[in-house]
N, CA, C and O atoms as CSV, one atom per row, in Angstrom:
chain,resi,resn,atom,element,x,y,z
A,1,MET,N,N,141.809,-28.454,5.868
A,1,MET,CA,C,142.010,-27.316,5.171
A,1,MET,C,C,141.129,-26.542,4.742
A,1,MET,O,O,140.372,-27.140,3.977
A,2,ASP,N,N,140.720,-24.844,4.964
A,2,ASP,CA,C,140.267,-24.188,3.507
A,2,ASP,C,C,140.687,-23.335,3.089
A,2,ASP,O,O,141.208,-22.358,3.628
A,3,TYR,N,N,140.510,-23.599,1.994
A,3,TYR,CA,C,141.240,-23.134,0.758
A,3,TYR,C,C,140.874,-21.619,0.279
A,3,TYR,O,O,140.041,-21.150,1.055
A,4,ALA,N,N,141.173,-20.861,-0.579
A,4,ALA,CA,C,140.660,-19.380,-0.735
A,4,ALA,C,C,139.061,-19.719,-1.121
A,4,ALA,O,O,138.110,-19.206,-0.531
A,5,LEU,N,N,138.950,-20.633,-2.171
A,5,LEU,CA,C,137.671,-20.863,-2.819
A,5,LEU,C,C,136.355,-21.212,-2.084
A,5,LEU,O,O,135.146,-21.132,-2.300
A,6,ASP,N,N,137.429,-21.762,-0.826
A,6,ASP,CA,C,136.049,-22.017,0.276
A,6,ASP,C,C,135.711,-21.020,1.008
A,6,ASP,O,O,134.545,-20.826,1.352
A,7,HIS,N,N,136.612,-20.332,1.306
A,7,HIS,CA,C,136.791,-18.985,2.033
A,7,HIS,C,C,135.544,-17.675,1.098
A,7,HIS,O,O,134.870,-16.838,1.699
A,8,PHE,N,N,135.557,-17.810,0.068
A,8,PHE,CA,C,134.921,-17.336,-1.279
A,8,PHE,C,C,133.658,-17.235,-0.987
A,8,PHE,O,O,133.010,-16.224,-0.717
A,9,GLU,N,N,133.193,-18.794,-1.078
A,9,GLU,CA,C,132.058,-18.967,-0.993
A,9,GLU,C,C,131.089,-18.707,0.537
A,9,GLU,O,O,130.006,-18.227,0.873
A,10,ARG,N,N,132.037,-19.236,1.022
A,10,ARG,CA,C,131.341,-19.205,2.914
A,10,ARG,C,C,131.152,-17.482,2.697
A,10,ARG,O,O,130.059,-16.945,2.877
A,11,ALA,N,N,132.110,-16.886,2.377
A,11,ALA,CA,C,131.921,-15.123,2.264
A,11,ALA,C,C,129.944,-14.801,1.730
A,11,ALA,O,O,128.937,-14.372,2.293
A,12,ILE,N,N,130.321,-15.341,0.321
A,12,ILE,CA,C,128.839,-14.933,-0.062
A,12,ILE,C,C,127.560,-15.437,0.471
A,12,ILE,O,O,126.502,-14.860,0.721
A,13,ARG,N,N,128.114,-17.257,0.634
A,13,ARG,CA,C,126.732,-17.269,1.767
A,13,ARG,C,C,126.398,-16.965,3.278
A,13,ARG,O,O,125.465,-17.409,3.948
A,14,THR,N,N,127.175,-16.289,3.559
A,14,THR,CA,C,127.186,-15.353,4.225
A,14,THR,C,C,126.296,-14.648,4.501
A,14,THR,O,O,125.268,-14.753,5.170
A,15,ALA,N,N,127.148,-13.294,3.459
A,15,ALA,CA,C,126.568,-12.208,2.858
A,15,ALA,C,C,125.074,-12.103,2.548
A,15,ALA,O,O,124.515,-11.057,2.878
A,16,LEU,N,N,124.246,-13.223,1.854
A,16,LEU,CA,C,123.918,-13.453,1.511
A,16,LEU,C,C,122.269,-13.811,2.916
A,16,LEU,O,O,121.168,-13.280,3.064
A,17,ALA,N,N,122.881,-14.754,3.499
A,17,ALA,CA,C,121.666,-14.941,4.587
A,17,ALA,C,C,121.904,-13.642,5.746
A,17,ALA,O,O,120.788,-13.136,5.867
A,18,GLU,N,N,122.588,-13.126,6.368
A,18,GLU,CA,C,122.636,-12.207,6.672
A,18,GLU,C,C,122.525,-10.788,6.277
A,18,GLU,O,O,122.162,-10.027,7.173
A,19,GLN,N,N,122.802,-10.201,4.936
A,19,GLN,CA,C,122.497,-9.068,4.560
A,19,GLN,C,C,121.255,-8.945,4.158
A,19,GLN,O,O,120.426,-8.056,4.350
A,20,GLY,N,N,121.194,-10.458,3.275
A,20,GLY,CA,C,119.902,-10.320,2.074
A,20,GLY,C,C,118.756,-11.252,2.357
A,20,GLY,O,O,117.857,-11.556,1.572
A,21,GLY,N,N,118.962,-11.759,3.899
A,21,GLY,CA,C,117.597,-12.566,4.097
A,21,GLY,C,C,117.574,-13.653,3.941
A,21,GLY,O,O,117.084,-14.315,4.856
A,22,ILE,N,N,118.032,-14.302,2.845
A,22,ILE,CA,C,118.025,-15.511,2.340
A,22,ILE,C,C,118.742,-16.659,3.285
A,22,ILE,O,O,119.874,-16.804,3.745
A,23,PRO,N,N,117.272,-17.541,3.353
A,23,PRO,CA,C,117.645,-18.441,3.869
A,23,PRO,C,C,118.660,-19.478,3.626
A,23,PRO,O,O,118.942,-19.690,2.447
A,24,ALA,N,N,119.370,-20.289,4.712
A,24,ALA,CA,C,120.326,-20.889,3.925
A,24,ALA,C,C,119.963,-21.666,3.071
A,24,ALA,O,O,120.501,-21.551,1.970
A,25,ASP,N,N,118.841,-22.823,3.279
A,25,ASP,CA,C,118.269,-23.766,2.597
A,25,ASP,C,C,118.057,-23.082,0.667
A,25,ASP,O,O,118.127,-23.717,-0.385
A,26,GLN,N,N,117.820,-21.752,0.886
A,26,GLN,CA,C,117.280,-21.439,-0.872
A,26,GLN,C,C,119.089,-20.562,-1.145
A,26,GLN,O,O,119.274,-19.683,-1.987
A,27,ILE,N,N,119.962,-21.000,-0.387
A,27,ILE,CA,C,121.302,-20.254,-1.179
A,27,ILE,C,C,121.973,-21.959,-1.590
A,27,ILE,O,O,122.544,-22.827,-0.931
A,28,GLU,N,N,121.458,-21.803,-3.273
A,28,GLU,CA,C,122.359,-22.625,-4.115
A,28,GLU,C,C,123.515,-21.775,-5.008
A,28,GLU,O,O,123.130,-20.938,-5.824
A,29,LEU,N,N,124.459,-21.948,-4.876
A,29,LEU,CA,C,125.758,-21.341,-5.878
A,29,LEU,C,C,125.977,-22.127,-6.937
A,29,LEU,O,O,126.142,-23.312,-6.647
A,30,VAL,N,N,126.028,-21.866,-8.007
A,30,VAL,CA,C,126.413,-22.411,-8.914
A,30,VAL,C,C,127.788,-21.829,-9.747
A,30,VAL,O,O,128.426,-20.820,-9.448
A,31,THR,N,N,128.048,-22.744,-10.858
A,31,THR,CA,C,129.353,-22.030,-11.461
A,31,THR,C,C,128.748,-21.328,-12.807
A,31,THR,O,O,128.262,-22.214,-13.510
A,32,PRO,N,N,128.622,-20.127,-13.364
A,32,PRO,CA,C,127.671,-20.050,-14.348
A,32,PRO,C,C,128.837,-20.316,-15.671
A,32,PRO,O,O,129.927,-20.887,-15.648
A,33,LYS,N,N,128.201,-19.738,-16.636
A,33,LYS,CA,C,128.479,-20.735,-18.033
A,33,LYS,C,C,129.580,-19.807,-18.693
A,33,LYS,O,O,129.433,-18.595,-18.532
A,34,PRO,N,N,130.839,-20.327,-19.534
A,34,PRO,CA,C,131.996,-19.921,-19.673
A,34,PRO,C,C,131.947,-18.112,-20.440
A,34,PRO,O,O,132.822,-17.303,-20.750
A,35,THR,N,N,130.499,-18.117,-20.491
A,35,THR,CA,C,129.992,-17.144,-21.297
A,35,THR,C,C,130.371,-15.433,-20.307
A,35,THR,O,O,130.527,-14.253,-20.622
A,36,ILE,N,N,130.374,-16.077,-19.291
A,36,ILE,CA,C,129.615,-15.667,-17.993
A,36,ILE,C,C,130.881,-15.237,-17.655
A,36,ILE,O,O,131.652,-16.193,-17.743
A,37,PRO,N,N,131.712,-13.739,-17.140
A,37,PRO,CA,C,132.450,-12.914,-16.651
A,37,PRO,C,C,132.308,-13.090,-15.154
A,37,PRO,O,O,132.119,-12.045,-14.532
A,38,ALA,N,N,132.372,-14.372,-14.360
A,38,ALA,CA,C,131.920,-14.192,-12.978
A,38,ALA,C,C,132.690,-15.541,-12.402
A,38,ALA,O,O,133.436,-16.259,-13.067
A,39,ASP,N,N,132.374,-15.699,-11.163
A,39,ASP,CA,C,133.112,-17.000,-10.636
A,39,ASP,C,C,132.493,-18.227,-10.037
A,39,ASP,O,O,132.761,-19.429,-10.023
A,40,LEU,N,N,131.124,-17.087,-9.320
A,40,LEU,CA,C,130.281,-18.108,-8.633
A,40,LEU,C,C,128.571,-17.318,-9.174
A,40,LEU,O,O,128.628,-16.118,-9.443
A,41,ALA,N,N,127.610,-17.801,-9.262
A,41,ALA,CA,C,126.485,-16.755,-9.542
A,41,ALA,C,C,125.324,-17.926,-8.727
A,41,ALA,O,O,125.494,-19.098,-8.393
A,42,PHE,N,N,124.377,-17.206,-8.628
A,42,PHE,CA,C,123.208,-17.234,-7.481
A,42,PHE,C,C,122.099,-17.041,-8.016
A,42,PHE,O,O,121.774,-15.897,-8.335
A,43,PRO,N,N,121.219,-18.185,-8.248
A,43,PRO,CA,C,120.200,-17.495,-9.175
A,43,PRO,C,C,119.059,-17.330,-8.427
A,43,PRO,O,O,118.719,-18.366,-7.855
A,44,VAL,N,N,118.636,-16.760,-8.315
A,44,VAL,CA,C,117.386,-15.893,-7.152
A,44,VAL,C,C,116.122,-16.205,-7.793
A,44,VAL,O,O,115.190,-15.435,-7.563
A,45,PHE,N,N,115.894,-17.361,-8.681
A,45,PHE,CA,C,114.171,-17.389,-8.737
A,45,PHE,C,C,113.472,-18.125,-7.189
A,45,PHE,O,O,112.831,-17.420,-6.409
A,46,ARG,N,N,113.679,-19.361,-6.974
A,46,ARG,CA,C,113.296,-19.499,-5.768
A,46,ARG,C,C,112.999,-18.314,-4.644
A,46,ARG,O,O,111.890,-18.026,-4.194
A,47,ALA,N,N,114.146,-17.757,-4.336
A,47,ALA,CA,C,114.059,-16.899,-3.233
A,47,ALA,C,C,113.237,-15.739,-3.812
A,47,ALA,O,O,112.474,-15.074,-3.112
A,48,ALA,N,N,113.414,-15.543,-5.020
A,48,ALA,CA,C,111.908,-14.172,-5.439
A,48,ALA,C,C,110.648,-14.548,-5.194
A,48,ALA,O,O,109.810,-13.800,-4.691
A,49,ARG,N,N,110.343,-16.306,-5.703
A,49,ARG,CA,C,109.401,-17.051,-5.647
A,49,ARG,C,C,108.303,-16.754,-4.157
A,49,ARG,O,O,107.117,-16.462,-4.004
A,50,GLU,N,N,109.577,-17.046,-3.173
A,50,GLU,CA,C,109.230,-17.505,-2.057
A,50,GLU,C,C,108.821,-15.983,-1.375
A,50,GLU,O,O,108.356,-15.842,-0.244
A,51,ARG,N,N,109.102,-14.912,-2.322
A,51,ARG,CA,C,109.096,-13.325,-1.648
A,51,ARG,C,C,108.092,-12.628,-2.111
A,51,ARG,O,O,107.710,-11.566,-1.620
A,52,HIS,N,N,107.321,-13.509,-3.654
A,52,HIS,CA,C,106.691,-12.408,-4.268
A,52,HIS,C,C,106.933,-11.346,-5.110
A,52,HIS,O,O,106.196,-10.477,-5.575
A,53,ILE,N,N,108.759,-11.717,-5.277
A,53,ILE,CA,C,109.087,-10.340,-5.952
A,53,ILE,C,C,109.417,-11.256,-7.079
A,53,ILE,O,O,109.481,-12.484,-7.142
A,54,GLN,N,N,109.634,-10.181,-8.072
A,54,GLN,CA,C,110.056,-10.308,-9.595
A,54,GLN,C,C,111.238,-10.668,-9.633
A,54,GLN,O,O,111.944,-10.046,-8.840
A,55,VAL,N,N,111.913,-11.665,-10.424
A,55,VAL,CA,C,113.283,-12.063,-10.299
A,55,VAL,C,C,114.974,-11.377,-10.685
A,55,VAL,O,O,116.143,-11.630,-10.394
A,56,PRO,N,N,114.263,-10.460,-11.446
A,56,PRO,CA,C,115.178,-9.558,-12.197
A,56,PRO,C,C,115.517,-8.329,-10.489
A,56,PRO,O,O,116.538,-7.954,-9.914
A,57,ALA,N,N,113.662,-8.055,-10.221
A,57,ALA,CA,C,114.358,-6.735,-9.303
A,57,ALA,C,C,114.486,-6.899,-8.131
A,57,ALA,O,O,114.449,-5.843,-7.500
A,58,LEU,N,N,114.700,-8.267,-7.230
A,58,LEU,CA,C,115.140,-9.230,-6.221
A,58,LEU,C,C,116.878,-9.511,-6.413
A,58,LEU,O,O,117.505,-9.717,-5.373
A,59,ALA,N,N,117.719,-9.520,-7.876
A,59,ALA,CA,C,118.730,-9.908,-8.106
A,59,ALA,C,C,119.742,-8.040,-7.909
A,59,ALA,O,O,120.706,-7.623,-7.266
A,60,ARG,N,N,119.034,-7.644,-8.617
A,60,ARG,CA,C,119.196,-6.241,-8.051
A,60,ARG,C,C,119.523,-5.676,-6.801
A,60,ARG,O,O,120.505,-4.993,-6.509
A,61,ALA,N,N,118.088,-6.239,-5.735
A,61,ALA,CA,C,117.951,-5.285,-4.765
A,61,ALA,C,C,119.177,-5.933,-3.546
A,61,ALA,O,O,119.714,-5.359,-2.599
A,62,LEU,N,N,119.317,-7.390,-4.069
A,62,LEU,CA,C,120.650,-7.993,-3.782
A,62,LEU,C,C,122.328,-7.569,-3.909
A,62,LEU,O,O,123.243,-7.688,-3.093
A,63,ALA,N,N,122.295,-7.002,-5.360
A,63,ALA,CA,C,123.417,-6.222,-6.162
A,63,ALA,C,C,123.835,-5.174,-5.206
A,63,ALA,O,O,124.994,-4.869,-4.922
A,64,GLY,N,N,122.845,-4.712,-4.790
A,64,GLY,CA,C,123.087,-3.118,-4.070
A,64,GLY,C,C,122.763,-3.113,-2.899
A,64,GLY,O,O,122.470,-1.973,-2.538
A,65,ALA,N,N,122.603,-4.460,-1.488
A,65,ALA,CA,C,122.837,-4.345,-0.656
A,65,ALA,C,C,123.864,-4.988,0.247
A,65,ALA,O,O,124.248,-4.529,1.322
A,66,LEU,N,N,124.370,-6.429,-0.489
A,66,LEU,CA,C,125.373,-6.870,-0.118
A,66,LEU,C,C,126.799,-6.031,-0.241
A,66,LEU,O,O,127.154,-5.399,-1.235
A,67,ARG,N,N,127.554,-6.175,1.039
A,67,ARG,CA,C,129.039,-5.783,1.180
A,67,ARG,C,C,129.443,-6.751,1.969
A,67,ARG,O,O,128.821,-7.440,2.777
A,68,PHE,N,N,130.897,-6.729,1.556
A,68,PHE,CA,C,131.874,-7.438,1.917
A,68,PHE,C,C,133.075,-6.635,2.716
A,68,PHE,O,O,133.336,-5.483,2.371
A,69,ASN,N,N,133.808,-7.275,3.803
A,69,ASN,CA,C,134.800,-6.041,4.020
A,69,ASN,C,C,136.380,-6.245,3.128
A,69,ASN,O,O,136.896,-6.988,2.293
A,70,ASP,N,N,136.730,-4.891,4.057
A,70,ASP,CA,C,138.157,-4.844,2.832
A,70,ASP,C,C,138.971,-5.979,3.454
A,70,ASP,O,O,139.152,-6.010,4.672
A,71,GLY,N,N,139.485,-6.950,2.602
A,71,GLY,CA,C,140.452,-8.156,2.637
A,71,GLY,C,C,139.165,-9.404,2.349
A,71,GLY,O,O,139.291,-10.590,2.657
A,72,SER,N,N,138.043,-8.841,1.744
A,72,SER,CA,C,137.510,-10.230,1.319
A,72,SER,C,C,137.615,-10.399,0.213
A,72,SER,O,O,137.768,-9.392,-0.476
A,73,LEU,N,N,137.570,-12.136,-0.660
A,73,LEU,CA,C,138.163,-12.697,-1.765
A,73,LEU,C,C,136.901,-11.772,-2.907
A,73,LEU,O,O,137.272,-11.347,-4.001
A,74,VAL,N,N,135.596,-11.609,-2.460
A,74,VAL,CA,C,134.873,-11.250,-2.887
A,74,VAL,C,C,135.617,-9.736,-3.824
A,74,VAL,O,O,136.146,-8.821,-3.194
A,75,GLY,N,N,135.497,-9.730,-5.663
A,75,GLY,CA,C,135.955,-8.505,-5.585
A,75,GLY,C,C,134.713,-7.544,-6.482
A,75,GLY,O,O,134.943,-6.365,-6.752
A,76,THR,N,N,133.065,-8.397,-6.988
A,76,THR,CA,C,132.230,-7.811,-7.362
A,76,THR,C,C,131.488,-8.744,-7.338
A,76,THR,O,O,131.597,-9.968,-7.412
A,77,VAL,N,N,130.331,-7.689,-7.170
A,77,VAL,CA,C,128.981,-8.695,-7.470
A,77,VAL,C,C,127.864,-7.432,-8.113
A,77,VAL,O,O,127.522,-6.281,-7.842
A,78,ALA,N,N,127.573,-8.521,-9.147
A,78,ALA,CA,C,126.465,-7.941,-10.129
A,78,ALA,C,C,125.508,-8.701,-10.412
A,78,ALA,O,O,125.568,-9.929,-10.354
A,79,ALA,N,N,123.991,-7.685,-10.933
A,79,ALA,CA,C,122.998,-8.365,-11.137
A,79,ALA,C,C,123.157,-8.597,-12.416
A,79,ALA,O,O,124.043,-7.831,-12.793
A,80,ALA,N,N,122.677,-9.414,-13.531
A,80,ALA,CA,C,122.213,-9.853,-14.447
A,80,ALA,C,C,121.087,-11.276,-14.549
A,80,ALA,O,O,121.126,-12.499,-14.412
A,81,GLY,N,N,120.171,-10.257,-14.860
A,81,GLY,CA,C,118.919,-10.939,-15.442
A,81,GLY,C,C,118.626,-11.645,-13.850
A,81,GLY,O,O,118.960,-11.064,-12.817
A,82,PRO,N,N,118.047,-12.790,-13.870
A,82,PRO,CA,C,118.140,-13.557,-12.786
A,82,PRO,C,C,118.845,-14.253,-12.094
A,82,PRO,O,O,118.373,-15.159,-11.407
A,83,PHE,N,N,120.492,-13.882,-12.151
A,83,PHE,CA,C,121.458,-14.423,-11.399
A,83,PHE,C,C,122.091,-13.304,-10.641
A,83,PHE,O,O,122.514,-12.278,-11.173
A,84,LEU,N,N,122.129,-13.584,-9.291
A,84,LEU,CA,C,123.535,-12.920,-8.985
A,84,LEU,C,C,125.425,-13.161,-9.305
A,84,LEU,O,O,126.193,-14.027,-8.887
A,85,ASN,N,N,125.527,-12.620,-9.718
A,85,ASN,CA,C,127.303,-12.593,-10.323
A,85,ASN,C,C,128.019,-12.354,-9.052
A,85,ASN,O,O,127.701,-11.565,-8.163
A,86,PHE,N,N,129.082,-13.195,-9.102
A,86,PHE,CA,C,130.334,-12.459,-7.913
A,86,PHE,C,C,131.585,-13.356,-8.435
A,86,PHE,O,O,131.546,-14.530,-8.801
A,87,SER,N,N,132.820,-12.397,-8.363
A,87,SER,CA,C,134.156,-12.543,-8.947
A,87,SER,C,C,134.748,-12.549,-7.935
A,87,SER,O,O,134.326,-11.879,-6.992
A,88,LEU,N,N,135.790,-13.234,-7.835
A,88,LEU,CA,C,136.820,-13.066,-7.268
A,88,LEU,C,C,137.528,-11.774,-7.098
A,88,LEU,O,O,137.543,-11.152,-8.160
A,89,ASP,N,N,138.041,-11.240,-6.252
A,89,ASP,CA,C,138.684,-9.872,-6.543
A,89,ASP,C,C,140.140,-10.636,-6.720
A,89,ASP,O,O,140.381,-11.314,-5.721
A,90,PRO,N,N,141.276,-10.713,-7.828
A,90,PRO,CA,C,142.950,-10.548,-8.256
A,90,PRO,C,C,143.334,-10.841,-7.305
A,90,PRO,O,O,143.388,-11.965,-6.805
A,91,ALA,N,N,143.725,-9.666,-6.832
A,91,ALA,CA,C,145.088,-9.480,-5.724
A,91,ALA,C,C,144.326,-10.473,-4.469
A,91,ALA,O,O,144.715,-11.625,-4.660
A,92,GLY,N,N,143.660,-10.434,-3.619
A,92,GLY,CA,C,142.920,-10.797,-2.983
A,92,GLY,C,C,143.598,-12.480,-2.860
A,92,GLY,O,O,144.235,-13.031,-1.962
A,93,LEU,N,N,143.173,-12.899,-4.059
A,93,LEU,CA,C,142.985,-14.313,-4.528
A,93,LEU,C,C,144.357,-15.112,-4.403
A,93,LEU,O,O,144.551,-16.249,-3.971
A,94,ALA,N,N,145.369,-14.050,-4.980
A,94,ALA,CA,C,146.875,-14.062,-5.085
A,94,ALA,C,C,147.568,-14.384,-3.615
A,94,ALA,O,O,148.205,-15.390,-3.303
A,95,ALA,N,N,147.304,-13.420,-2.941
A,95,ALA,CA,C,147.780,-13.197,-1.485
A,95,ALA,C,C,147.550,-14.144,-0.825
A,95,ALA,O,O,148.446,-14.655,-0.154
A,96,ALA,N,N,146.086,-14.712,-0.841
A,96,ALA,CA,C,145.295,-16.018,-0.023
A,96,ALA,C,C,146.080,-17.408,-0.989
A,96,ALA,O,O,146.453,-18.430,-0.415
A,97,VAL,N,N,146.211,-17.231,-2.319
A,97,VAL,CA,C,146.966,-18.639,-2.665
A,97,VAL,C,C,148.303,-18.638,-2.214
A,97,VAL,O,O,148.666,-19.800,-2.034
A,98,LEU,N,N,149.124,-17.875,-1.974
A,98,LEU,CA,C,150.782,-17.321,-1.447
A,98,LEU,C,C,150.519,-18.044,-0.530
A,98,LEU,O,O,150.754,-19.252,-0.576
A,99,GLU,N,N,149.828,-17.295,0.769
A,99,GLU,CA,C,150.081,-17.971,2.146
A,99,GLU,C,C,149.200,-19.673,2.328
A,99,GLU,O,O,149.318,-20.284,3.390
A,100,GLU,N,N,148.413,-20.222,1.230
A,100,GLU,CA,C,148.327,-21.558,0.978
A,100,GLU,C,C,149.596,-22.168,0.959
A,100,GLU,O,O,150.044,-23.144,1.560
A,101,VAL,N,N,150.099,-21.350,0.105
A,101,VAL,CA,C,151.195,-22.448,-0.445
A,101,VAL,C,C,152.813,-22.287,0.608
A,101,VAL,O,O,153.893,-22.864,0.474
A,102,GLU,N,N,152.433,-21.444,1.439
A,102,GLU,CA,C,153.533,-21.112,2.359
A,102,GLU,C,C,153.248,-22.195,3.479
A,102,GLU,O,O,153.971,-22.261,4.473
């Protein structure tokens, strides 16, 4: 069974690959430090190095380029230095979890 957090991660991976042009082997999602207000983060170091782009510039470009459908569990996308941070949409998460429980 796919859970809400699986959908969240898959939506991010798909957007990074399809909209951001990041090859799947360069997409590594990590858990941000507890002081970072995000649920998952994408360190852009490797992707920036492959493209010969400054790391923060690529993070900002991706944050501006990625779009998620209505009903997506991705609430916000924000560039923070060398990271692209993703946060869950609280209402979407609540609805998805209630559906899983049913």
